[in-house]
PDB file with SEQRES, HELIX, SHEET and CRYST1 records, atoms N, CA, C and O in Angstrom:
SEQRES   1 A   67  UNK UNK UNK UNK UNK UNK UNK UNK UNK UNK UNK UNK UNK          
SEQRES   2 A   67  UNK UNK UNK UNK UNK UNK UNK UNK UNK UNK UNK UNK UNK          
SEQRES   3 A   67  UNK UNK UNK UNK UNK UNK UNK UNK UNK UNK UNK UNK UNK          
SEQRES   4 A   67  UNK UNK UNK UNK UNK UNK UNK UNK UNK UNK UNK UNK UNK          
SEQRES   5 A   67  UNK UNK UNK UNK UNK UNK UNK UNK UNK UNK UNK UNK UNK          
SEQRES   6 A   67  UNK UNK                                                      
HELIX    1 AA1 UNK A   13  UNK A   25  1                                  13    
HELIX    2 AA2 UNK A   49  UNK A   57  1                                   9    
SHEET    1 AA1 4 UNK A  29  UNK A  35  0                                        
SHEET    2 AA1 4 UNK A  40  UNK A  45 -1                                        
SHEET    3 AA1 4 UNK A   3  UNK A   8 -1                                        
SHEET    4 AA1 4 UNK A  63  UNK A  66 -1                                        
CRYST1    1.000    1.000    1.000  90.00  90.00  90.00 P 1           1          
ATOM      1  N   UNK A   1     -11.098  21.993 -40.296  1.00  0.00           N  
ATOM      2  CA  UNK A   1     -12.486  21.568 -40.001  1.00  0.00           C  
ATOM      3  C   UNK A   1     -13.224  22.735 -39.318  1.00  0.00           C  
ATOM      4  O   UNK A   1     -12.692  23.328 -38.379  1.00  0.00           O  
ATOM      5  N   UNK A   2     -14.439  23.070 -39.779  1.00  0.00           N  
ATOM      6  CA  UNK A   2     -15.204  24.126 -39.203  1.00  0.00           C  
ATOM      7  C   UNK A   2     -15.523  23.852 -37.767  1.00  0.00           C  
ATOM      8  O   UNK A   2     -15.693  22.712 -37.337  1.00  0.00           O  
ATOM      9  N   UNK A   3     -15.601  24.975 -37.016  1.00  0.00           N  
ATOM     10  CA  UNK A   3     -16.059  24.920 -35.586  1.00  0.00           C  
ATOM     11  C   UNK A   3     -17.232  25.818 -35.480  1.00  0.00           C  
ATOM     12  O   UNK A   3     -17.225  26.974 -35.906  1.00  0.00           O  
ATOM     13  N   UNK A   4     -18.316  25.208 -34.855  1.00  0.00           N  
ATOM     14  CA  UNK A   4     -19.565  25.955 -34.685  1.00  0.00           C  
ATOM     15  C   UNK A   4     -19.801  26.145 -33.191  1.00  0.00           C  
ATOM     16  O   UNK A   4     -19.511  25.270 -32.374  1.00  0.00           O  
ATOM     17  N   UNK A   5     -20.359  27.368 -32.850  1.00  0.00           N  
ATOM     18  CA  UNK A   5     -20.633  27.658 -31.396  1.00  0.00           C  
ATOM     19  C   UNK A   5     -22.085  28.035 -31.311  1.00  0.00           C  
ATOM     20  O   UNK A   5     -22.660  28.751 -32.132  1.00  0.00           O  
ATOM     21  N   UNK A   6     -22.634  27.483 -30.231  1.00  0.00           N  
ATOM     22  CA  UNK A   6     -24.112  27.720 -30.040  1.00  0.00           C  
ATOM     23  C   UNK A   6     -24.343  28.047 -28.499  1.00  0.00           C  
ATOM     24  O   UNK A   6     -23.619  27.587 -27.616  1.00  0.00           O  
ATOM     25  N   UNK A   7     -25.346  28.829 -28.284  1.00  0.00           N  
ATOM     26  CA  UNK A   7     -25.939  28.978 -26.930  1.00  0.00           C  
ATOM     27  C   UNK A   7     -27.080  28.086 -26.843  1.00  0.00           C  
ATOM     28  O   UNK A   7     -28.016  28.226 -27.632  1.00  0.00           O  
ATOM     29  N   UNK A   8     -27.087  27.150 -25.924  1.00  0.00           N  
ATOM     30  CA  UNK A   8     -28.191  26.153 -25.744  1.00  0.00           C  
ATOM     31  C   UNK A   8     -28.743  26.193 -24.391  1.00  0.00           C  
ATOM     32  O   UNK A   8     -27.994  26.137 -23.415  1.00  0.00           O  
ATOM     33  N   UNK A   9     -30.045  26.289 -24.275  1.00  0.00           N  
ATOM     34  CA  UNK A   9     -30.712  26.342 -22.958  1.00  0.00           C  
ATOM     35  C   UNK A   9     -30.660  24.963 -22.313  1.00  0.00           C  
ATOM     36  O   UNK A   9     -31.399  24.050 -22.681  1.00  0.00           O  
ATOM     37  N   UNK A  10     -29.747  24.841 -21.323  1.00  0.00           N  
ATOM     38  CA  UNK A  10     -29.547  23.554 -20.652  1.00  0.00           C  
ATOM     39  C   UNK A  10     -29.559  23.828 -19.170  1.00  0.00           C  
ATOM     40  O   UNK A  10     -28.801  24.691 -18.728  1.00  0.00           O  
ATOM     41  N   UNK A  11     -30.351  23.169 -18.381  1.00  0.00           N  
ATOM     42  CA  UNK A  11     -30.470  23.488 -16.953  1.00  0.00           C  
ATOM     43  C   UNK A  11     -29.835  22.427 -16.065  1.00  0.00           C  
ATOM     44  O   UNK A  11     -29.715  22.642 -14.859  1.00  0.00           O  
ATOM     45  N   UNK A  12     -29.423  21.281 -16.623  1.00  0.00           N  
ATOM     46  CA  UNK A  12     -28.873  20.279 -15.837  1.00  0.00           C  
ATOM     47  C   UNK A  12     -27.964  19.345 -16.649  1.00  0.00           C  
ATOM     48  O   UNK A  12     -27.885  19.487 -17.870  1.00  0.00           O  
ATOM     49  N   UNK A  13     -27.272  18.387 -15.995  1.00  0.00           N  
ATOM     50  CA  UNK A  13     -26.368  17.531 -16.707  1.00  0.00           C  
ATOM     51  C   UNK A  13     -27.204  16.584 -17.616  1.00  0.00           C  
ATOM     52  O   UNK A  13     -26.706  16.144 -18.652  1.00  0.00           O  
ATOM     53  N   UNK A  14     -28.356  16.295 -17.272  1.00  0.00           N  
ATOM     54  CA  UNK A  14     -29.228  15.496 -18.207  1.00  0.00           C  
ATOM     55  C   UNK A  14     -29.490  16.130 -19.547  1.00  0.00           C  
ATOM     56  O   UNK A  14     -29.526  15.470 -20.585  1.00  0.00           O  
ATOM     57  N   UNK A  15     -29.679  17.476 -19.489  1.00  0.00           N  
ATOM     58  CA  UNK A  15     -29.790  18.291 -20.701  1.00  0.00           C  
ATOM     59  C   UNK A  15     -28.612  18.205 -21.560  1.00  0.00           C  
ATOM     60  O   UNK A  15     -28.691  17.914 -22.753  1.00  0.00           O  
ATOM     61  N   UNK A  16     -27.436  18.477 -20.905  1.00  0.00           N  
ATOM     62  CA  UNK A  16     -26.158  18.491 -21.650  1.00  0.00           C  
ATOM     63  C   UNK A  16     -25.816  17.131 -22.199  1.00  0.00           C  
ATOM     64  O   UNK A  16     -25.272  17.015 -23.297  1.00  0.00           O  
ATOM     65  N   UNK A  17     -26.139  16.076 -21.425  1.00  0.00           N  
ATOM     66  CA  UNK A  17     -25.916  14.735 -21.914  1.00  0.00           C  
ATOM     67  C   UNK A  17     -26.775  14.405 -23.155  1.00  0.00           C  
ATOM     68  O   UNK A  17     -26.309  13.727 -24.071  1.00  0.00           O  
ATOM     69  N   UNK A  18     -28.022  14.885 -23.176  1.00  0.00           N  
ATOM     70  CA  UNK A  18     -28.902  14.623 -24.308  1.00  0.00           C  
ATOM     71  C   UNK A  18     -28.331  15.328 -25.580  1.00  0.00           C  
ATOM     72  O   UNK A  18     -28.321  14.767 -26.676  1.00  0.00           O  
ATOM     73  N   UNK A  19     -27.868  16.564 -25.374  1.00  0.00           N  
ATOM     74  CA  UNK A  19     -27.256  17.277 -26.522  1.00  0.00           C  
ATOM     75  C   UNK A  19     -26.036  16.547 -26.981  1.00  0.00           C  
ATOM     76  O   UNK A  19     -25.844  16.343 -28.180  1.00  0.00           O  
ATOM     77  N   UNK A  20     -25.178  16.133 -26.020  1.00  0.00           N  
ATOM     78  CA  UNK A  20     -23.938  15.447 -26.357  1.00  0.00           C  
ATOM     79  C   UNK A  20     -24.178  14.137 -27.088  1.00  0.00           C  
ATOM     80  O   UNK A  20     -23.479  13.833 -28.054  1.00  0.00           O  
ATOM     81  N   UNK A  21     -25.158  13.354 -26.643  1.00  0.00           N  
ATOM     82  CA  UNK A  21     -25.469  12.090 -27.310  1.00  0.00           C  
ATOM     83  C   UNK A  21     -25.958  12.283 -28.727  1.00  0.00           C  
ATOM     84  O   UNK A  21     -25.559  11.573 -29.651  1.00  0.00           O  
ATOM     85  N   UNK A  22     -26.852  13.283 -28.878  1.00  0.00           N  
ATOM     86  CA  UNK A  22     -27.424  13.573 -30.229  1.00  0.00           C  
ATOM     87  C   UNK A  22     -26.357  13.971 -31.157  1.00  0.00           C  
ATOM     88  O   UNK A  22     -26.342  13.509 -32.299  1.00  0.00           O  
ATOM     89  N   UNK A  23     -25.416  14.840 -30.724  1.00  0.00           N  
ATOM     90  CA  UNK A  23     -24.338  15.328 -31.648  1.00  0.00           C  
ATOM     91  C   UNK A  23     -23.362  14.241 -31.987  1.00  0.00           C  
ATOM     92  O   UNK A  23     -22.908  14.157 -33.128  1.00  0.00           O  
ATOM     93  N   UNK A  24     -23.014  13.382 -31.009  1.00  0.00           N  
ATOM     94  CA  UNK A  24     -22.068  12.328 -31.233  1.00  0.00           C  
ATOM     95  C   UNK A  24     -22.581  11.248 -32.197  1.00  0.00           C  
ATOM     96  O   UNK A  24     -21.803  10.494 -32.782  1.00  0.00           O  
ATOM     97  N   UNK A  25     -23.931  11.197 -32.347  1.00  0.00           N  
ATOM     98  CA  UNK A  25     -24.567  10.193 -33.282  1.00  0.00           C  
ATOM     99  C   UNK A  25     -24.473  10.730 -34.707  1.00  0.00           C  
ATOM    100  O   UNK A  25     -24.580   9.962 -35.663  1.00  0.00           O  
ATOM    101  N   UNK A  26     -24.271  12.061 -34.862  1.00  0.00           N  
ATOM    102  CA  UNK A  26     -24.280  12.694 -36.172  1.00  0.00           C  
ATOM    103  C   UNK A  26     -22.976  12.417 -36.881  1.00  0.00           C  
ATOM    104  O   UNK A  26     -21.900  12.718 -36.365  1.00  0.00           O  
ATOM    105  N   UNK A  27     -23.072  11.855 -38.039  1.00  0.00           N  
ATOM    106  CA  UNK A  27     -21.842  11.524 -38.802  1.00  0.00           C  
ATOM    107  C   UNK A  27     -21.188  12.833 -39.269  1.00  0.00           C  
ATOM    108  O   UNK A  27     -21.831  13.753 -39.775  1.00  0.00           O  
ATOM    109  N   UNK A  28     -19.852  12.850 -39.060  1.00  0.00           N  
ATOM    110  CA  UNK A  28     -19.090  14.079 -39.451  1.00  0.00           C  
ATOM    111  C   UNK A  28     -18.735  14.909 -38.256  1.00  0.00           C  
ATOM    112  O   UNK A  28     -17.942  15.843 -38.381  1.00  0.00           O  
ATOM    113  N   UNK A  29     -19.292  14.611 -37.084  1.00  0.00           N  
ATOM    114  CA  UNK A  29     -18.906  15.368 -35.826  1.00  0.00           C  
ATOM    115  C   UNK A  29     -17.629  14.735 -35.259  1.00  0.00           C  
ATOM    116  O   UNK A  29     -17.586  13.538 -34.974  1.00  0.00           O  
ATOM    117  N   UNK A  30     -16.596  15.564 -35.104  1.00  0.00           N  
ATOM    118  CA  UNK A  30     -15.326  15.113 -34.635  1.00  0.00           C  
ATOM    119  C   UNK A  30     -15.194  15.306 -33.084  1.00  0.00           C  
ATOM    120  O   UNK A  30     -14.661  14.458 -32.368  1.00  0.00           O  
ATOM    121  N   UNK A  31     -15.708  16.464 -32.628  1.00  0.00           N  
ATOM    122  CA  UNK A  31     -15.511  16.808 -31.184  1.00  0.00           C  
ATOM    123  C   UNK A  31     -16.651  17.670 -30.759  1.00  0.00           C  
ATOM    124  O   UNK A  31     -17.098  18.545 -31.501  1.00  0.00           O  
ATOM    125  N   UNK A  32     -17.147  17.416 -29.507  1.00  0.00           N  
ATOM    126  CA  UNK A  32     -18.188  18.227 -28.876  1.00  0.00           C  
ATOM    127  C   UNK A  32     -17.701  18.699 -27.502  1.00  0.00           C  
ATOM    128  O   UNK A  32     -17.320  17.879 -26.666  1.00  0.00           O  
ATOM    129  N   UNK A  33     -17.712  19.962 -27.275  1.00  0.00           N  
ATOM    130  CA  UNK A  33     -17.396  20.549 -25.954  1.00  0.00           C  
ATOM    131  C   UNK A  33     -18.653  21.251 -25.464  1.00  0.00           C  
ATOM    132  O   UNK A  33     -19.237  22.071 -26.173  1.00  0.00           O  
ATOM    133  N   UNK A  34     -19.073  20.913 -24.213  1.00  0.00           N  
ATOM    134  CA  UNK A  34     -20.184  21.506 -23.640  1.00  0.00           C  
ATOM    135  C   UNK A  34     -19.880  22.165 -22.285  1.00  0.00           C  
ATOM    136  O   UNK A  34     -19.351  21.512 -21.385  1.00  0.00           O  
ATOM    137  N   UNK A  35     -20.204  23.423 -22.142  1.00  0.00           N  
ATOM    138  CA  UNK A  35     -20.048  24.121 -20.896  1.00  0.00           C  
ATOM    139  C   UNK A  35     -21.455  24.406 -20.345  1.00  0.00           C  
ATOM    140  O   UNK A  35     -22.117  25.362 -20.749  1.00  0.00           O  
ATOM    141  N   UNK A  36     -21.875  23.577 -19.443  1.00  0.00           N  
ATOM    142  CA  UNK A  36     -23.231  23.665 -18.882  1.00  0.00           C  
ATOM    143  C   UNK A  36     -23.462  25.003 -18.145  1.00  0.00           C  
ATOM    144  O   UNK A  36     -24.530  25.605 -18.261  1.00  0.00           O  
ATOM    145  N   UNK A  37     -22.494  25.435 -17.423  1.00  0.00           N  
ATOM    146  CA  UNK A  37     -22.627  26.654 -16.647  1.00  0.00           C  
ATOM    147  C   UNK A  37     -22.836  27.904 -17.583  1.00  0.00           C  
ATOM    148  O   UNK A  37     -23.655  28.778 -17.301  1.00  0.00           O  
ATOM    149  N   UNK A  38     -22.059  27.939 -18.700  1.00  0.00           N  
ATOM    150  CA  UNK A  38     -22.185  29.036 -19.679  1.00  0.00           C  
ATOM    151  C   UNK A  38     -23.249  28.755 -20.745  1.00  0.00           C  
ATOM    152  O   UNK A  38     -23.515  29.600 -21.599  1.00  0.00           O  
ATOM    153  N   UNK A  39     -23.859  27.562 -20.690  1.00  0.00           N  
ATOM    154  CA  UNK A  39     -24.812  27.125 -21.659  1.00  0.00           C  
ATOM    155  C   UNK A  39     -24.234  27.270 -23.099  1.00  0.00           C  
ATOM    156  O   UNK A  39     -24.866  27.783 -24.023  1.00  0.00           O  
ATOM    157  N   UNK A  40     -23.002  26.779 -23.198  1.00  0.00           N  
ATOM    158  CA  UNK A  40     -22.270  26.933 -24.499  1.00  0.00           C  
ATOM    159  C   UNK A  40     -21.902  25.525 -25.051  1.00  0.00           C  
ATOM    160  O   UNK A  40     -21.413  24.635 -24.355  1.00  0.00           O  
ATOM    161  N   UNK A  41     -22.192  25.418 -26.382  1.00  0.00           N  
ATOM    162  CA  UNK A  41     -21.819  24.130 -27.051  1.00  0.00           C  
ATOM    163  C   UNK A  41     -20.946  24.502 -28.206  1.00  0.00           C  
ATOM    164  O   UNK A  41     -21.303  25.352 -29.021  1.00  0.00           O  
ATOM    165  N   UNK A  42     -19.763  23.850 -28.284  1.00  0.00           N  
ATOM    166  CA  UNK A  42     -18.792  24.021 -29.370  1.00  0.00           C  
ATOM    167  C   UNK A  42     -18.644  22.722 -30.101  1.00  0.00           C  
ATOM    168  O   UNK A  42     -18.341  21.698 -29.489  1.00  0.00           O  
ATOM    169  N   UNK A  43     -18.849  22.736 -31.393  1.00  0.00           N  
ATOM    170  CA  UNK A  43     -18.834  21.505 -32.200  1.00  0.00           C  
ATOM    171  C   UNK A  43     -17.818  21.641 -33.326  1.00  0.00           C  
ATOM    172  O   UNK A  43     -17.867  22.593 -34.105  1.00  0.00           O  
ATOM    173  N   UNK A  44     -16.896  20.683 -33.408  1.00  0.00           N  
ATOM    174  CA  UNK A  44     -16.024  20.584 -34.594  1.00  0.00           C  
ATOM    175  C   UNK A  44     -16.634  19.512 -35.476  1.00  0.00           C  
ATOM    176  O   UNK A  44     -16.772  18.351 -35.089  1.00  0.00           O  
ATOM    177  N   UNK A  45     -17.004  19.958 -36.712  1.00  0.00           N  
ATOM    178  CA  UNK A  45     -17.744  18.972 -37.590  1.00  0.00           C  
ATOM    179  C   UNK A  45     -17.453  19.307 -39.013  1.00  0.00           C  
ATOM    180  O   UNK A  45     -17.187  20.459 -39.356  1.00  0.00           O  
ATOM    181  N   UNK A  46     -17.505  18.267 -39.872  1.00  0.00           N  
ATOM    182  CA  UNK A  46     -17.356  18.472 -41.280  1.00  0.00           C  
ATOM    183  C   UNK A  46     -18.720  18.475 -42.015  1.00  0.00           C  
ATOM    184  O   UNK A  46     -18.784  18.379 -43.240  1.00  0.00           O  
ATOM    185  N   UNK A  47     -19.749  18.584 -41.261  1.00  0.00           N  
ATOM    186  CA  UNK A  47     -21.133  18.733 -41.848  1.00  0.00           C  
ATOM    187  C   UNK A  47     -21.574  20.208 -41.768  1.00  0.00           C  
ATOM    188  O   UNK A  47     -21.051  20.980 -40.965  1.00  0.00           O  
ATOM    189  N   UNK A  48     -22.563  20.585 -42.633  1.00  0.00           N  
ATOM    190  CA  UNK A  48     -22.975  22.019 -42.613  1.00  0.00           C  
ATOM    191  C   UNK A  48     -23.527  22.407 -41.200  1.00  0.00           C  
ATOM    192  O   UNK A  48     -24.057  21.571 -40.467  1.00  0.00           O  
ATOM    193  N   UNK A  49     -23.377  23.679 -40.872  1.00  0.00           N  
ATOM    194  CA  UNK A  49     -23.873  24.225 -39.586  1.00  0.00           C  
ATOM    195  C   UNK A  49     -25.352  23.991 -39.434  1.00  0.00           C  
ATOM    196  O   UNK A  49     -25.834  23.765 -38.323  1.00  0.00           O  
ATOM    197  N   UNK A  50     -26.085  24.040 -40.529  1.00  0.00           N  
ATOM    198  CA  UNK A  50     -27.552  23.878 -40.450  1.00  0.00           C  
ATOM    199  C   UNK A  50     -27.884  22.470 -39.882  1.00  0.00           C  
ATOM    200  O   UNK A  50     -28.808  22.317 -39.084  1.00  0.00           O  
ATOM    201  N   UNK A  51     -27.109  21.453 -40.313  1.00  0.00           N  
ATOM    202  CA  UNK A  51     -27.331  20.091 -39.850  1.00  0.00           C  
ATOM    203  C   UNK A  51     -27.104  19.968 -38.361  1.00  0.00           C  
ATOM    204  O   UNK A  51     -27.874  19.326 -37.647  1.00  0.00           O  
ATOM    205  N   UNK A  52     -26.000  20.613 -37.891  1.00  0.00           N  
ATOM    206  CA  UNK A  52     -25.683  20.574 -36.478  1.00  0.00           C  
ATOM    207  C   UNK A  52     -26.795  21.287 -35.680  1.00  0.00           C  
ATOM    208  O   UNK A  52     -27.244  20.790 -34.647  1.00  0.00           O  
ATOM    209  N   UNK A  53     -27.219  22.431 -36.167  1.00  0.00           N  
ATOM    210  CA  UNK A  53     -28.281  23.159 -35.503  1.00  0.00           C  
ATOM    211  C   UNK A  53     -29.583  22.364 -35.468  1.00  0.00           C  
ATOM    212  O   UNK A  53     -30.280  22.341 -34.454  1.00  0.00           O  
ATOM    213  N   UNK A  54     -29.888  21.747 -36.531  1.00  0.00           N  
ATOM    214  CA  UNK A  54     -31.125  20.855 -36.627  1.00  0.00           C  
ATOM    215  C   UNK A  54     -31.007  19.752 -35.567  1.00  0.00           C  
ATOM    216  O   UNK A  54     -31.982  19.460 -34.875  1.00  0.00           O  
ATOM    217  N   UNK A  55     -29.860  19.156 -35.438  1.00  0.00           N  
ATOM    218  CA  UNK A  55     -29.686  18.029 -34.464  1.00  0.00           C  
ATOM    219  C   UNK A  55     -29.873  18.520 -33.062  1.00  0.00           C  
ATOM    220  O   UNK A  55     -30.539  17.849 -32.274  1.00  0.00           O  
ATOM    221  N   UNK A  56     -29.314  19.671 -32.700  1.00  0.00           N  
ATOM    222  CA  UNK A  56     -29.512  20.185 -31.372  1.00  0.00           C  
ATOM    223  C   UNK A  56     -30.993  20.542 -31.109  1.00  0.00           C  
ATOM    224  O   UNK A  56     -31.545  20.260 -30.046  1.00  0.00           O  
ATOM    225  N   UNK A  57     -31.595  21.164 -32.111  1.00  0.00           N  
ATOM    226  CA  UNK A  57     -33.018  21.519 -32.011  1.00  0.00           C  
ATOM    227  C   UNK A  57     -33.908  20.301 -31.702  1.00  0.00           C  
ATOM    228  O   UNK A  57     -34.861  20.418 -30.932  1.00  0.00           O  
ATOM    229  N   UNK A  58     -33.612  19.161 -32.283  1.00  0.00           N  
ATOM    230  CA  UNK A  58     -34.360  17.944 -32.123  1.00  0.00           C  
ATOM    231  C   UNK A  58     -34.351  17.473 -30.685  1.00  0.00           C  
ATOM    232  O   UNK A  58     -35.222  16.695 -30.297  1.00  0.00           O  
ATOM    233  N   UNK A  59     -33.385  17.922 -29.871  1.00  0.00           N  
ATOM    234  CA  UNK A  59     -33.343  17.531 -28.442  1.00  0.00           C  
ATOM    235  C   UNK A  59     -34.380  18.237 -27.626  1.00  0.00           C  
ATOM    236  O   UNK A  59     -34.638  17.883 -26.475  1.00  0.00           O  
ATOM    237  N   UNK A  60     -35.006  19.291 -28.256  1.00  0.00           N  
ATOM    238  CA  UNK A  60     -36.061  20.067 -27.576  1.00  0.00           C  
ATOM    239  C   UNK A  60     -35.471  21.291 -26.851  1.00  0.00           C  
ATOM    240  O   UNK A  60     -36.193  21.983 -26.133  1.00  0.00           O  
ATOM    241  N   UNK A  61     -34.175  21.563 -27.030  1.00  0.00           N  
ATOM    242  CA  UNK A  61     -33.574  22.708 -26.364  1.00  0.00           C  
ATOM    243  C   UNK A  61     -33.547  23.903 -27.210  1.00  0.00           C  
ATOM    244  O   UNK A  61     -33.310  23.793 -28.413  1.00  0.00           O  
ATOM    245  N   UNK A  62     -33.784  25.086 -26.640  1.00  0.00           N  
ATOM    246  CA  UNK A  62     -33.705  26.336 -27.338  1.00  0.00           C  
ATOM    247  C   UNK A  62     -32.190  26.578 -27.737  1.00  0.00           C  
ATOM    248  O   UNK A  62     -31.319  26.552 -26.867  1.00  0.00           O  
ATOM    249  N   UNK A  63     -31.911  26.798 -28.977  1.00  0.00           N  
ATOM    250  CA  UNK A  63     -30.534  26.923 -29.426  1.00  0.00           C  
ATOM    251  C   UNK A  63     -30.374  28.154 -30.350  1.00  0.00           C  
ATOM    252  O   UNK A  63     -31.222  28.443 -31.195  1.00  0.00           O  
ATOM    253  N   UNK A  64     -29.260  28.853 -30.148  1.00  0.00           N  
ATOM    254  CA  UNK A  64     -28.929  30.067 -30.943  1.00  0.00           C  
ATOM    255  C   UNK A  64     -27.510  29.949 -31.401  1.00  0.00           C  
ATOM    256  O   UNK A  64     -26.605  29.793 -30.581  1.00  0.00           O  
ATOM    257  N   UNK A  65     -27.279  30.023 -32.747  1.00  0.00           N  
ATOM    258  CA  UNK A  65     -25.893  30.053 -33.225  1.00  0.00           C  
ATOM    259  C   UNK A  65     -25.176  31.293 -32.777  1.00  0.00           C  
ATOM    260  O   UNK A  65     -25.790  32.355 -32.680  1.00  0.00           O  
ATOM    261  N   UNK A  66     -23.842  31.191 -32.490  1.00  0.00           N  
ATOM    262  CA  UNK A  66     -23.056  32.347 -32.167  1.00  0.00           C  
ATOM    263  C   UNK A  66     -22.130  32.573 -33.381  1.00  0.00           C  
ATOM    264  O   UNK A  66     -21.391  31.700 -33.837  1.00  0.00           O  
ATOM    265  N   UNK A  67     -22.236  33.780 -33.843  1.00  0.00           N  
ATOM    266  CA  UNK A  67     -21.395  34.180 -35.108  1.00  0.00           C  
ATOM    267  C   UNK A  67     -19.951  34.213 -34.745  1.00  0.00           C  
ATOM    268  O   UNK A  67     -19.108  34.505 -35.593  1.00  0.00           O  
TER     269      UNK A  67                                                      
END                                                                             
């Protein structure tokens, strides 16, 4: 299963919870790990990376994929 990593601008637990909720609603997402301190989101998902990126973007947070 592909694993995607993103830098996401999150300043508080409310921000990380919003990202977590949005990703867990997305069908095909198996696991979400969020490190608020490092502003890092790691997603194990069977959906295309673009779909995961779009889902995070919809939370209103600035997001950058990590290659």
